[in-house]
DSSP file (Angstrom, degrees, kcal/mol; ACC not computed):
  #  RESIDUE AA STRUCTURE BP1 BP2  ACC     N-H-->O    O-->H-N    N-H-->O    O-->H-N    TCO  KAPPA ALPHA  PHI   PSI    X-CA   Y-CA   Z-CA
    1    1 A M     >        0   0    0      0, 0.0     4,-2.3     0, 0.0     5,-0.2   0.000 360.0 360.0 360.0  58.5    6.3  -13.1   16.7
    2    2 A R  H  >  +     0   0    0      1,-0.2     4,-2.0     2,-0.2     5,-0.2   0.891 360.0  48.2 -57.2 -42.0    5.2  -11.0   19.6
    3    3 A H  H  > S+     0   0    0    149,-0.3     4,-2.7     1,-0.2     5,-0.2   0.889 109.4  53.4 -67.9 -37.5    5.2   -7.7   17.8
    4    4 A L  H  > S+     0   0    0      1,-0.2     4,-2.7     2,-0.2    -1,-0.2   0.940 109.1  49.3 -60.6 -45.1    3.3   -9.3   14.9
    5    5 A E  H  X S+     0   0    0     -4,-2.3     4,-2.5     1,-0.2    -1,-0.2   0.890 110.9  51.0 -60.9 -40.3    0.6  -10.5   17.4
    6    6 A L  H  X S+     0   0    0     -4,-2.0     4,-2.3     2,-0.2    -1,-0.2   0.919 111.0  46.8 -66.4 -41.9    0.4   -7.0   18.9
    7    7 A L  H  X S+     0   0    0     -4,-2.7     4,-2.1     2,-0.2    -2,-0.2   0.938 112.4  49.9 -66.8 -42.3    0.0   -5.3   15.6
    8    8 A R  H  X S+     0   0    0     -4,-2.7     4,-2.2    -5,-0.2     5,-0.3   0.921 110.4  50.2 -61.8 -42.7   -2.7   -7.7   14.5
    9    9 A N  H  X S+     0   0    0     -4,-2.5     4,-2.3    -5,-0.2     6,-0.3   0.925 107.4  55.4 -56.6 -45.6   -4.6   -7.2   17.7
   10   10 A R  H  < S+     0   0    0     -4,-2.3    -2,-0.2     1,-0.2    -1,-0.2   0.935 121.2  28.8 -53.3 -52.3   -4.4   -3.4   17.2
   11   11 A Y  H  < S+     0   0    0     -4,-2.1    -1,-0.2     1,-0.2    48,-0.2   0.646 135.7  24.1 -89.1 -15.3   -6.0   -3.7   13.8
   12   12 A G  H  < S+     0   0    0     -4,-2.2    -3,-0.2    -5,-0.2    -2,-0.2   0.347  91.2 112.7-135.7   5.4   -8.2   -6.7   14.1
   13   13 A G  S  < S-     0   0    0     -4,-2.3     3,-0.1    -5,-0.3    -3,-0.0   0.057  75.1-104.6 -72.1-173.0   -9.0   -7.2   17.8
   14   14 A R  S    S-     0   0    0      1,-0.3     2,-0.3    10,-0.0    11,-0.2   0.106  78.7 -58.4 -98.4  20.6  -12.3   -6.9   19.5
   15   15 A G        -     0   0    0     -6,-0.3     2,-0.4     9,-0.1    -1,-0.3  -0.732  62.7 -91.6 125.1 175.6  -11.8   -3.6   21.2
   16   16 A S  E     -A   23   0A   0      7,-0.7     7,-1.7    -2,-0.3     2,-0.3  -0.958  25.9-117.7-131.1 154.0   -9.2   -2.4   23.7
   17   17 A M  E     +A   22   0A   0     -2,-0.4     2,-0.3     5,-0.2     5,-0.2  -0.675  31.9 179.6 -90.1 141.8   -8.9   -2.2   27.4
   18   18 A T  E >   -A   21   0A   0      3,-1.7     3,-1.7    -2,-0.3     0, 0.0  -0.778  48.0 -94.2-126.2 177.5   -8.6    1.1   29.1
   19   19 A I  T 3  S+     0   0    0      1,-0.3     3,-0.1    -2,-0.3    -2,-0.0   0.699 127.0  53.8 -63.7 -16.0   -8.3    2.1   32.7
   20   20 A F  T 3  S-     0   0    0      1,-0.4     2,-0.3     0, 0.0    -1,-0.3   0.369 120.1-102.5 -98.5   6.2  -12.1    2.5   32.7
   21   21 A G  E <  S-A   18   0A   0     -3,-1.7    -3,-1.7     2,-0.0    -1,-0.4  -0.692  72.6  -2.4 106.8-162.5  -12.8   -1.0   31.4
   22   22 A K  E     -A   17   0A   0     -2,-0.3     2,-0.6    -5,-0.2    -5,-0.2  -0.439  61.4-148.0 -70.6 133.7  -13.7   -2.4   27.9
   23   23 A F  E     -A   16   0A   0     -7,-1.7     2,-0.7    -2,-0.2    -7,-0.7  -0.910   7.8-142.2-104.5 121.6  -14.2    0.3   25.2
   24   24 A K        -     0   0    0     -2,-0.6    -9,-0.1    -9,-0.1     2,-0.1  -0.738  23.7-133.2 -85.7 119.1  -16.8   -0.6   22.6
   25   25 A A        -     0   0    0     -2,-0.7     2,-0.3   -11,-0.2    14,-0.2  -0.383  12.4-119.1 -72.2 146.8  -15.4    0.7   19.3
   26   26 A K  E     -B   38   0B   0     12,-1.0    12,-2.1    -2,-0.1     2,-0.4  -0.612  28.6-139.5 -77.7 147.1  -17.5    2.6   16.9
   27   27 A V  E     -B   37   0B   0     -2,-0.3     2,-0.5    10,-0.2    10,-0.2  -0.906  15.7-170.3-113.6 134.7  -18.0    1.0   13.5
   28   28 A F  E     -B   36   0B   0      8,-2.9     8,-2.6    -2,-0.4     2,-0.8  -0.993  17.5-143.7-121.4 125.6  -17.9    2.7   10.1
   29   29 A K  E     -B   35   0B   0     -2,-0.5     6,-0.2     6,-0.2    -2,-0.0  -0.810  17.2-169.7 -95.9 107.9  -19.0    0.6    7.2
   30   30 A D  E  >  -B   34   0B   0      4,-2.7     4,-2.1    -2,-0.8    -2,-0.0  -0.870  22.2-139.3-101.8 128.2  -17.0    1.5    4.1
   31   31 A P  T  4 S+     0   0    0      0, 0.0    -1,-0.1     0, 0.0     4,-0.1   0.792 101.5  24.8 -60.0 -28.6  -18.1    0.0    0.7
   32   32 A L  T  4 S+     0   0    0      2,-0.1    -2,-0.0     1,-0.0    -3,-0.0   0.801 129.2  38.6 -98.7 -37.9  -14.5   -0.7   -0.4
   33   33 A L  T  4 S-     0   0    0      1,-0.3    14,-0.4    15,-0.1     2,-0.1   0.551  96.5-141.8 -94.2  -7.0  -12.5   -1.1    2.8
   34   34 A G  E  <  -B   30   0B   0     -4,-2.1    -4,-2.7    12,-0.1     2,-0.3  -0.471  57.3  -2.4  82.9-154.1  -15.2   -2.9    4.9
   35   35 A D  E     -B   29   0B   0     -6,-0.2    12,-0.5    -2,-0.1     2,-0.4  -0.561  64.1-170.4 -76.7 133.2  -15.8   -2.4    8.6
   36   36 A L  E     -B   28   0B   0     -8,-2.6    -8,-2.9    -2,-0.3     2,-0.4  -0.963   7.4-153.2-120.3 141.8  -13.4    0.2   10.2
   37   37 A R  E     -BC  27  45B   0      8,-3.1     8,-3.4    -2,-0.4     2,-0.9  -0.928  12.0-138.9-119.2 138.8  -13.4    0.7   14.0
   38   38 A S  E     +B   26   0B   0    -12,-2.1   -12,-1.0    -2,-0.4     6,-0.2  -0.847  40.9 147.7 -97.7 102.4  -12.5    3.7   16.0
   39   39 A R  E     +     0   0B   0     -2,-0.9    -1,-0.2     4,-0.4     5,-0.1   0.531  67.3  39.9-111.1 -13.9  -10.4    2.5   18.9
   40   40 A R  E >  S- C   0  43B   0      3,-0.7     3,-1.7    -3,-0.2    -1,-0.1  -0.944 102.7 -84.0-134.3 152.6   -8.2    5.5   19.2
   41   41 A P  T 3  S+     0   0    0      0, 0.0     3,-0.1     0, 0.0    -2,-0.1  -0.393 110.7   0.6 -60.4 130.0   -9.1    9.2   18.9
   42   42 A C  T 3  S+     0   0    0      1,-0.2    21,-1.5    -2,-0.1     2,-0.4   0.652 110.7 102.5  69.4  21.6   -9.1   10.4   15.3
   43   43 A H  E <   -CD  40  62B   0     -3,-1.7    -3,-0.7    19,-0.2     2,-0.5  -0.998  52.0-159.7-138.1 140.8   -8.1    7.0   13.8
   44   44 A W  E     - D   0  61B   0     17,-2.7    17,-2.4    -2,-0.4     2,-0.3  -0.974  18.0-164.5-123.0 119.4  -10.2    4.3   12.1
   45   45 A D  E     +CD  37  60B   0     -8,-3.4    -8,-3.1    -2,-0.5     2,-0.2  -0.803  24.0 125.4-110.7 145.1   -8.7    0.8   12.0
   46   46 A G  E     - D   0  59B   0     13,-2.2    13,-2.4    -2,-0.3     2,-0.3  -0.816  47.5 -95.7-162.4-156.5   -9.6   -2.2    9.9
   47   47 A S  E     - D   0  58B   0    -12,-0.5     2,-0.3   -14,-0.4    11,-0.2  -0.969  27.5-173.3-141.3 161.6   -8.0   -4.7    7.6
   48   48 A F  E     - D   0  57B   0      9,-1.7     9,-2.9    -2,-0.3     2,-0.8  -0.990  29.8-117.2-156.2 134.8   -7.8   -5.0    3.9
   49   49 A V  E     - D   0  56B   0     -2,-0.3     2,-0.4     7,-0.2     7,-0.2  -0.730  34.2-155.5 -83.8 115.0   -6.6   -7.6    1.4
   50   50 A F    >   -     0   0    0     -2,-0.8     3,-2.3     5,-0.5    79,-0.1  -0.777  24.6-105.1 -93.4 129.0   -3.7   -6.1   -0.4
   51   51 A E  T 3  S+     0   0    0     -2,-0.4     3,-0.1     1,-0.3    -1,-0.1  -0.258 108.3  21.7 -49.5 126.8   -2.8   -7.4   -3.9
   52   52 A G  T 3  S+     0   0    0      1,-0.3     2,-0.3     2,-0.0    -1,-0.3   0.388 101.1 106.3  95.1  -4.2    0.4   -9.5   -3.6
   53   53 A E    <   -     0   0    0     -3,-2.3    -1,-0.3     1,-0.1     4,-0.1  -0.856  64.2-142.6-111.9 148.6    0.1  -10.2    0.1
   54   54 A E  S    S+     0   0    0     -2,-0.3     2,-0.3    -3,-0.1    -1,-0.1   0.754  81.6  32.5 -80.7 -28.3   -1.0  -13.6    1.5
   55   55 A E  S    S-     0   0    0     74,-0.2    -5,-0.5     1,-0.1    74,-0.1  -0.807  96.3 -80.6-126.1 166.7   -3.1  -12.2    4.4
   56   56 A A  E     -D   49   0B   0     -2,-0.3     2,-0.4    -7,-0.2    -7,-0.2  -0.356  46.4-135.2 -58.2 147.5   -5.2   -9.3    5.2
   57   57 A V  E     -D   48   0B   0     -9,-2.9    -9,-1.7    -4,-0.1    74,-0.2  -0.903  15.2-115.7-111.7 135.7   -3.3   -6.2    6.1
   58   58 A G  E     -De  47 131B   0     72,-2.7    74,-2.6    -2,-0.4     2,-0.4  -0.452  34.8-166.0 -64.5 139.5   -4.1   -3.9    9.1
   59   59 A I  E     -De  46 132B   0    -13,-2.4   -13,-2.2    72,-0.2     2,-0.4  -0.953  13.2-171.1-128.0 151.6   -5.1   -0.4    8.0
   60   60 A S  E     -De  45 133B   0     72,-1.8    74,-2.7    -2,-0.4   -15,-0.2  -0.975   7.7-174.0-143.4 126.9   -5.4    2.8   10.0
   61   61 A L  E     -D   44   0B   0    -17,-2.4   -17,-2.7    -2,-0.4    74,-0.1  -0.947  25.7-117.1-125.0 139.1   -6.9    6.0    8.5
   62   62 A P  E     +D   43   0B   0      0, 0.0     7,-2.9     0, 0.0     2,-0.3  -0.279  55.0 123.2 -64.1 158.1   -7.1    9.5   10.0
   63   63 A G  E     -I   68   0C   0    -21,-1.5     2,-0.2     5,-0.3     0, 0.0  -0.974  49.1-102.4 176.8-158.4  -10.6   10.9   10.6
   64   64 A D  E >   -I   67   0C   0      3,-2.5     3,-1.1    -2,-0.3   -21,-0.0  -0.631  57.8 -66.5-136.7-167.2  -13.0   12.3   13.2
   65   65 A E  T 3  S+     0   0    0      1,-0.2   -27,-0.1    -2,-0.2   -22,-0.0   0.737 129.2  56.1 -64.9 -20.7  -16.0   10.9   15.2
   66   66 A S  T 3  S-     0   0    0      1,-0.3    -1,-0.2   -38,-0.0    -3,-0.0   0.712 121.1 -77.7 -85.5 -17.8  -18.1   10.5   12.0
   67   67 A G  E <   -I   64   0C   0     -3,-1.1    -3,-2.5   -39,-0.1    -1,-0.3  -0.933  69.6 -26.8 150.7-171.9  -15.6    8.3   10.2
   68   68 A P  E     -I   63   0C   0      0, 0.0    -5,-0.3     0, 0.0     2,-0.1  -0.388  69.8-101.3 -73.6 154.9  -12.3    8.3    8.2
   69   69 A S     >  -     0   0    0     -7,-2.9     4,-2.4     1,-0.1     5,-0.2  -0.414  22.0-127.5 -71.4 148.1  -11.4   11.4    6.4
   70   70 A G  H  > S+     0   0    0      1,-0.2     4,-2.7     2,-0.2     5,-0.2   0.897 111.8  52.6 -63.1 -39.2  -12.0   11.4    2.5
   71   71 A E  H  > S+     0   0    0      2,-0.2     4,-2.5     1,-0.2    -1,-0.2   0.943 110.7  46.7 -66.8 -44.9   -8.3   12.4    2.0
   72   72 A G  H  > S+     0   0    0      1,-0.2     4,-2.2     2,-0.2    -2,-0.2   0.946 112.9  48.7 -59.4 -48.1   -7.0    9.5    4.1
   73   73 A R  H  X S+     0   0    0     -4,-2.4     4,-2.2     1,-0.2    -1,-0.2   0.936 112.8  47.5 -55.6 -49.8   -9.3    7.1    2.5
   74   74 A Q  H  X S+     0   0    0     -4,-2.7     4,-2.7     1,-0.2     5,-0.2   0.860 108.4  55.5 -64.5 -36.5   -8.2    8.3   -1.0
   75   75 A S  H  X S+     0   0    0     -4,-2.5     4,-2.0    -5,-0.2    -1,-0.2   0.915 109.3  47.1 -60.6 -42.6   -4.5    8.2    0.0
   76   76 A L  H  X S+     0   0    0     -4,-2.2     4,-2.4     2,-0.2    -2,-0.2   0.904 113.8  46.9 -71.1 -40.1   -4.9    4.5    1.0
   77   77 A L  H  X S+     0   0    0     -4,-2.2     4,-2.0     2,-0.2    -2,-0.2   0.874 113.7  49.1 -67.0 -36.2   -6.8    3.6   -2.3
   78   78 A D  H  X S+     0   0    0     -4,-2.7     4,-1.6     2,-0.2    -2,-0.2   0.862 111.3  49.2 -66.6 -39.3   -4.2    5.5   -4.4
   79   79 A F  H  X S+     0   0    0     -4,-2.0     4,-1.3    -5,-0.2    -2,-0.2   0.910 108.1  54.0 -69.2 -40.0   -1.4    3.7   -2.6
   80   80 A H  H >< S+     0   0    0     -4,-2.4     3,-0.8     1,-0.2     4,-0.4   0.951 109.4  48.8 -59.2 -46.0   -3.2    0.4   -3.2
   81   81 A E  H 3< S+     0   0    0     -4,-2.0     3,-0.3     1,-0.2     4,-0.3   0.855 117.2  40.3 -61.0 -32.7   -3.3    1.2   -6.9
   82   82 A R  H 3X S+     0   0    0     -4,-1.6     4,-2.3     1,-0.2     3,-0.4   0.495  86.8 102.2 -91.6  -4.6    0.4    2.1   -7.0
   83   83 A Y  H <X S+     0   0    0     -4,-1.3     4,-1.3    -3,-0.8    -1,-0.2   0.861  80.2  48.0 -53.2 -45.2    1.6   -0.7   -4.7
   84   84 A A  H  4 S+     0   0    0     -4,-0.4    -1,-0.2    -3,-0.3    -2,-0.1   0.884 113.6  48.4 -65.1 -38.4    3.0   -2.9   -7.5
   85   85 A D  H  4 S+     0   0    0     -3,-0.4     4,-0.3    -4,-0.3    -1,-0.2   0.856 114.1  46.9 -66.4 -34.1    4.8    0.0   -9.1
   86   86 A L  H >X S+     0   0    0     -4,-2.3     4,-2.4     1,-0.2     3,-1.1   0.662  86.2  93.9 -78.2 -20.1    6.3    1.1   -5.7
   87   87 A R  H 3X S+     0   0    0     -4,-1.3     4,-3.1     1,-0.3     5,-0.2   0.847  80.9  51.6 -52.1 -46.7    7.3   -2.4   -4.7
   88   88 A P  H 3> S+     0   0    0      0, 0.0     4,-1.5     0, 0.0    -1,-0.3   0.866 111.9  47.5 -56.9 -33.0   10.9   -2.1   -6.0
   89   89 A T  H <> S+     0   0    0     -3,-1.1     4,-1.8    -4,-0.3    -2,-0.2   0.924 114.7  46.3 -72.6 -42.8   11.5    1.1   -4.1
   90   90 A L  H  X S+     0   0    0     -4,-2.4     4,-2.5     1,-0.2    -1,-0.2   0.904 111.8  51.4 -62.6 -39.0   10.0   -0.5   -1.0
   91   91 A D  H  X S+     0   0    0     -4,-3.1     4,-2.2    -5,-0.2    -1,-0.2   0.829 105.6  55.1 -63.9 -34.2   12.0   -3.6   -1.5
   92   92 A T  H  X S+     0   0    0     -4,-1.5     4,-2.1    -5,-0.2    -1,-0.2   0.932 110.8  45.5 -66.5 -44.7   15.2   -1.6   -1.8
   93   93 A V  H  X S+     0   0    0     -4,-1.8     4,-2.7     1,-0.2     5,-0.2   0.940 112.4  50.6 -59.1 -49.7   14.5    0.1    1.6
   94   94 A L  H  X S+     0   0    0     -4,-2.5     4,-2.2     1,-0.2    -1,-0.2   0.850 109.3  51.3 -59.0 -35.6   13.6   -3.3    3.2
   95   95 A F  H  X S+     0   0    0     -4,-2.2     4,-2.2     2,-0.2    -1,-0.2   0.898 109.9  49.1 -70.5 -39.2   16.9   -4.8    1.8
   96   96 A Q  H  X S+     0   0    0     -4,-2.1     4,-2.0     2,-0.2    -2,-0.2   0.919 113.4  47.5 -61.0 -43.7   18.9   -1.9    3.3
   97   97 A L  H  X S+     0   0    0     -4,-2.7     4,-2.5     1,-0.2    -2,-0.2   0.888 109.2  53.6 -67.9 -37.2   17.1   -2.4    6.7
   98   98 A Y  H  X S+     0   0    0     -4,-2.2     4,-3.0    -5,-0.2     5,-0.3   0.948 108.4  50.2 -61.4 -45.7   17.8   -6.1    6.5
   99   99 A G  H  X S+     0   0    0     -4,-2.2     4,-1.8     1,-0.2    -1,-0.2   0.905 111.0  48.6 -60.5 -40.6   21.5   -5.4    6.0
  100  100 A E  H  X S+     0   0    0     -4,-2.0     4,-1.2     2,-0.2    -1,-0.2   0.904 113.2  49.0 -61.0 -42.7   21.5   -3.1    9.0
  101  101 A H  H  < S+     0   0    0     -4,-2.5     4,-0.2     1,-0.2    -2,-0.2   0.881 110.3  47.7 -66.8 -41.7   19.7   -5.8   11.0
  102  102 A V  H >< S+     0   0    0     -4,-3.0     3,-1.7     1,-0.2    -1,-0.2   0.874 105.5  59.7 -66.0 -37.9   22.0   -8.6   10.1
  103  103 A E  H 3< S+     0   0    0     -4,-1.8    -1,-0.2     1,-0.3    -2,-0.2   0.881 104.9  52.9 -60.8 -35.4   25.2   -6.5   10.9
  104  104 A G  T 3< S+     0   0    0     -4,-1.2     2,-0.3    -5,-0.1    -1,-0.3   0.504  95.5  86.4 -82.7  -0.5   23.8   -6.2   14.5
  105  105 A L  S <  S-     0   0    0     -3,-1.7     2,-0.2    -4,-0.2    66,-0.0  -0.710  70.8-131.7-100.8 148.5   23.3   -9.9   15.0
  106  106 A C    >>  -     0   0    0     -2,-0.3     3,-1.4     1,-0.1     4,-0.8  -0.505  35.2 -99.4 -93.0 170.8   25.9  -12.4   16.3
  107  107 A E  G >4 S+     0   0    0      1,-0.3     3,-0.9     2,-0.2    -1,-0.1   0.834 121.5  59.5 -58.2 -39.1   26.5  -15.7   14.6
  108  108 A E  G 34 S+     0   0    0      1,-0.3    -1,-0.3     3,-0.0     3,-0.1   0.753 101.5  56.6 -66.5 -26.3   24.3  -17.7   17.1
  109  109 A D  G <4 S+     0   0    0     -3,-1.4     2,-1.9     1,-0.2    -1,-0.3   0.705  88.7  78.9 -75.9 -19.0   21.2  -15.4   16.1
  110  110 A L  S << S+     0   0    0     -3,-0.9    -1,-0.2    -4,-0.8    -3,-0.0  -0.476  72.7 169.4 -90.5  64.9   21.6  -16.4   12.5
  111  111 A S    >   -     0   0    0     -2,-1.9     3,-1.4     1,-0.1    -2,-0.1  -0.074  52.6 -93.5 -72.9 178.0   20.0  -19.8   12.9
  112  112 A Q  T 3  S+     0   0    0      1,-0.3    -1,-0.1     3,-0.0    -2,-0.0   0.806 125.8  53.8 -67.0 -25.5   19.0  -22.0   10.1
  113  113 A D  T 3  S+     0   0    0      2,-0.1    -1,-0.3     0, 0.0    35,-0.1   0.537  81.6 113.9 -85.6  -4.7   15.4  -20.6   10.0
  114  114 A F  S <  S-     0   0    0     -3,-1.4     2,-0.1     1,-0.1    35,-0.1  -0.470  77.2-110.2 -66.4 132.2   16.7  -17.0    9.7
  115  115 A P        -     0   0    0      0, 0.0     2,-0.5     0, 0.0    -1,-0.1  -0.387  31.2-155.6 -69.4 137.9   15.8  -15.6    6.3
  116  116 A R        +     0   0    0     -2,-0.1     2,-0.4    -3,-0.1     0, 0.0  -0.953  17.6 168.9-114.2 125.3   18.6  -15.1    3.9
  117  117 A I        -     0   0    0     -2,-0.5     3,-0.1     1,-0.1     6,-0.0  -0.992  20.5-171.3-137.2 146.7   18.5  -12.6    1.0
  118  118 A S  S    S+     0   0    0     -2,-0.4     2,-0.3     1,-0.2    -1,-0.1   0.455  72.9  15.0-115.1  -8.6   21.3  -11.4   -1.2
  119  119 A N  S >  S-     0   0    0      1,-0.0     3,-1.7     0, 0.0     4,-0.3  -0.984  82.4 -95.6-159.1 168.3   19.5   -8.6   -3.1
  120  120 A S  G >  S+     0   0    0     -2,-0.3     3,-1.0     1,-0.3     4,-0.4   0.716 114.7  67.7 -64.9 -18.0   16.4   -6.3   -3.0
  121  121 A K  G 3  S+     0   0    0      1,-0.2     3,-0.3     2,-0.1    -1,-0.3   0.708  95.7  56.4 -76.3 -14.4   14.5   -8.6   -5.3
  122  122 A D  G X> S+     0   0    0     -3,-1.7     3,-1.5     1,-0.2     4,-1.0   0.548  84.0  88.8 -82.5 -11.8   14.4  -11.2   -2.6
  123  123 A A  H X> S+     0   0    0     -3,-1.0     4,-2.1    -4,-0.3     3,-0.5   0.850  81.8  54.5 -64.1 -36.1   12.7   -8.8   -0.1
  124  124 A S  H 34 S+     0   0    0     -4,-0.4    -1,-0.3    -3,-0.3    -2,-0.1   0.714 104.0  57.6 -72.2 -16.3    9.2   -9.7   -1.1
  125  125 A R  H <4 S+     0   0    0     -3,-1.5    -1,-0.2     1,-0.1    -2,-0.2   0.810 118.0  28.9 -76.3 -32.7    9.9  -13.3   -0.5
  126  126 A V  H << S+     0   0    0     -4,-1.0    21,-3.1    -3,-0.5    22,-0.4   0.640 108.5  74.5-108.3 -16.2   11.0  -12.9    3.2
  127  127 A F  E  <  - F   0 146B   0     -4,-2.1     2,-0.5    19,-0.3    19,-0.2  -0.834  58.4-159.7-106.0 140.4    9.0   -9.8    4.3
  128  128 A A  E     - F   0 145B   0     17,-3.3    17,-1.6    -2,-0.4     2,-0.5  -0.948  20.6-128.1-114.5 130.8    5.3   -9.7    5.1
  129  129 A L  E     + F   0 144B   0     -2,-0.5    15,-0.3    15,-0.2   -74,-0.2  -0.664  30.9 174.4 -75.4 126.6    3.4   -6.5    5.1
  130  130 A V  E     -     0   0B   0     13,-3.4   -72,-2.7    -2,-0.5     2,-0.3   0.834  55.6  -3.4-102.3 -42.4    1.5   -6.3    8.4
  131  131 A S  E     -eF  58 143B   0     12,-1.3    12,-2.9   -74,-0.2     2,-0.4  -0.988  47.5-151.1-155.4 159.0   -0.1   -2.9    8.5
  132  132 A I  E     -eF  59 142B   0    -74,-2.6   -72,-1.8    -2,-0.3     2,-0.5  -1.000  13.2-169.5-131.3 127.6   -0.5    0.4    6.7
  133  133 A E  E     -eF  60 141B   0      8,-2.8     8,-3.2    -2,-0.4     2,-0.5  -0.981  16.7-142.8-124.2 125.1   -1.2    3.7    8.5
  134  134 A V  E     - F   0 140B   0    -74,-2.7     6,-0.2    -2,-0.5     3,-0.1  -0.750  17.2-173.9 -79.5 119.8   -2.1    6.8    6.5
  135  135 A A    >   -     0   0    0      4,-3.1     3,-1.5    -2,-0.5     2,-0.2   0.010  29.5-127.9-111.6  24.6   -0.4    9.7    8.3
  136  136 A G  G >  S-     0   0    0      1,-0.3     3,-1.6     2,-0.2    -1,-0.4  -0.449  83.2  -0.7  70.8-132.5   -1.8   12.6    6.4
  137  137 A D  G 3  S+     0   0    0      1,-0.3    -1,-0.3    -2,-0.2     3,-0.1   0.655 127.6  66.8 -67.7 -12.9    0.7   15.0    5.1
  138  138 A S  G <  S-     0   0    0     -3,-1.5    -1,-0.3     1,-0.3     2,-0.2   0.311 106.3-124.6 -88.7  11.0    3.6   13.0    6.5
  139  139 A G    <   -     0   0    0     -3,-1.6    -4,-3.1    19,-0.1     2,-0.4  -0.566  39.2 -37.9  95.3-151.8    2.8   10.1    4.2
  140  140 A I  E     -FG 134 159B   0     19,-2.3    19,-3.2    -6,-0.2     2,-0.5  -0.969  44.7-150.4-123.3 130.2    2.1    6.5    4.6
  141  141 A E  E     -FG 133 158B   0     -8,-3.2    -8,-2.8    -2,-0.4     2,-0.5  -0.912  12.3-163.6-107.3 123.2    3.8    4.2    7.2
  142  142 A L  E     -FG 132 157B   0     15,-3.9    15,-3.2    -2,-0.5     2,-0.5  -0.911   5.1-154.1-108.6 133.7    4.2    0.5    6.3
  143  143 A T  E     +FG 131 156B   0    -12,-2.9   -13,-3.4    -2,-0.5   -12,-1.3  -0.925  18.8 175.4-107.5 126.5    5.0   -2.0    8.9
  144  144 A Y  E     +FG 129 155B   0     11,-3.3    11,-2.7    -2,-0.5     2,-0.3  -0.857   6.7 176.8-121.3 156.6    6.8   -5.3    7.8
  145  145 A C  E     -FG 128 154B   0    -17,-1.6   -17,-3.3    -2,-0.3     2,-0.2  -0.928  47.0 -74.6-143.9 170.0    8.1   -8.3    9.6
  146  146 A F  E     -F  127   0B   0      7,-0.5     3,-0.5     5,-0.4   -19,-0.3  -0.487  38.3-145.1 -63.1 136.0    9.8  -11.5    8.5
  147  147 A S  S    S+     0   0    0    -21,-3.1    -1,-0.1     1,-0.2     2,-0.1   0.865  88.7  18.5 -79.4 -31.5    7.1  -13.8    7.1
  148  148 A D  S    S+     0   0    0    -22,-0.4     2,-0.3   -35,-0.1    -1,-0.2  -0.506 100.3  96.8-139.3  67.5    8.6  -17.1    8.3
  149  149 A S        -     0   0    0     -3,-0.5   -35,-0.1     2,-0.2    -3,-0.0  -0.992  68.0-131.2-152.7 151.5   11.1  -16.5   11.2
  150  150 A A  S    S+     0   0    0     -2,-0.3     2,-0.3  -149,-0.0    -1,-0.1   0.689  82.3 105.6 -74.8 -18.5   11.2  -16.6   14.9
  151  151 A D        -     0   0    0      1,-0.1    -5,-0.4  -150,-0.1    -2,-0.2  -0.469  56.7-165.3 -68.6 120.4   12.9  -13.1   14.7
  152  152 A D        +     0   0    0     -2,-0.3  -149,-0.3    18,-0.1    -1,-0.1   0.060  32.0 145.0-103.0  29.3   10.2  -10.6   15.7
  153  153 A T        -     0   0    0   -150,-0.1    -7,-0.5    17,-0.1     2,-0.5  -0.409  41.7-140.1 -65.4 138.9   11.9   -7.5   14.4
  154  154 A I  E     -GH 145 169B   0     15,-2.3    15,-3.1    -9,-0.1     2,-0.5  -0.875  10.3-157.5-105.3 128.9    9.6   -4.8   13.0
  155  155 A F  E     -GH 144 168B   0    -11,-2.7   -11,-3.3    -2,-0.5     2,-0.5  -0.954   7.8-161.0-111.5 119.0   10.6   -2.9    9.9
  156  156 A L  E     -GH 143 167B   0     11,-2.9    11,-1.8    -2,-0.5     2,-0.5  -0.883   6.3-171.8-105.6 125.3    9.0    0.4    9.4
  157  157 A V  E     -GH 142 166B   0    -15,-3.2   -15,-3.9    -2,-0.5     2,-0.5  -0.974   7.2-158.0-120.2 133.1    9.0    2.1    6.0
  158  158 A R  E     -GH 141 165B   0      7,-3.1     7,-2.1    -2,-0.5     2,-0.5  -0.911   7.2-163.8-106.4 129.4    7.7    5.6    5.6
  159  159 A L  E     +GH 140 164B   0    -19,-3.2   -19,-2.3    -2,-0.5     2,-0.6  -0.955  12.6 175.9-117.4 117.7    6.5    6.7    2.1
  160  160 A V  E >  S- H   0 163B   0      3,-2.6     3,-2.1    -2,-0.5     2,-0.5  -0.954  72.2 -45.4-119.1 111.9    6.1   10.3    1.2
  161  161 A G  T 3  S-     0   0    0     -2,-0.6   -21,-0.1     1,-0.3     0, 0.0  -0.576 122.3 -30.5  62.3-121.3    5.2   10.6   -2.4
  162  162 A D  T 3  S+     0   0    0     -2,-0.5     2,-0.5    -3,-0.1    -1,-0.3   0.234 117.8 102.5-110.6  11.8    7.6    8.3   -4.1
  163  163 A V  E <   -H  160   0B   0     -3,-2.1    -3,-2.6     2,-0.0     2,-0.4  -0.852  52.5-169.1 -99.8 122.3   10.4    8.7   -1.6
  164  164 A A  E     +H  159   0B   0     -2,-0.5     2,-0.3    -5,-0.2    -5,-0.2  -0.887  10.9 170.5-114.0 143.7   10.8    5.8    1.0
  165  165 A S  E     -H  158   0B   0     -7,-2.1    -7,-3.1    -2,-0.4     2,-0.3  -0.929  15.0-152.0-139.2 166.7   12.9    5.6    4.2
  166  166 A G  E     -H  157   0B   0     -2,-0.3     2,-0.3    -9,-0.2    -9,-0.2  -0.892  14.1-166.1-143.2 171.0   13.0    3.1    6.9
  167  167 A K  E     -H  156   0B   0    -11,-1.8   -11,-2.9    -2,-0.3     2,-0.4  -0.957  19.7-131.3-149.7 154.9   13.6    2.3   10.6
  168  168 A I  E     -H  155   0B   0     -2,-0.3     2,-0.4   -13,-0.2   -13,-0.2  -0.913  17.5-170.0-111.6 137.8   14.1   -0.9   12.5
  169  169 A Y  E     +H  154   0B   0    -15,-3.1   -15,-2.3    -2,-0.4    -2,-0.0  -0.983  66.1  31.0-120.8 140.4   12.3   -1.7   15.9
  170  170 A G              0   0    0     -2,-0.4   -18,-0.1   -17,-0.2    -1,-0.1   0.532 360.0 360.0  97.7   9.1   13.2   -4.7   18.1
  171  171 A D              0   0    0    -17,-0.1   -18,-0.0    -3,-0.1    -2,-0.0   0.524 360.0 360.0 -71.4 360.0   16.8   -5.0   17.6
């Protein structure tokens, strides 16, 4: 799960390497979201335990040097409150992406450990939410991967309001 490791390092690592050496991230202490670190210009990254997920999820919020923007923070908190209600919509998009992904695989890729789902209601069983990036006016970007598979494909779902669309990376 190479992609999953890279994503987790982005949101939960100890800083990032640059051509100038180790960059010490600024830390912003949020009372609800915990410690957020600025490793990239205008972004604050951290992790947050999302209801219905087994592990903490990487989060990224827009902001400036002083911290995450109030709008970005509120967008994440609003999304967190609506997550259970949005789950059927997200699962439908994930199921569609799953179908596209399976179509592109040959029989030998469909090993015994490859997750099998027959409808969108099964999506929450085989997909794990890895990260959430608040992208301002362009919505929220959710990154999913298979929870228990050697397949390291990344499934991206963009949510703008209540409308979800998706993409596959790693095919």
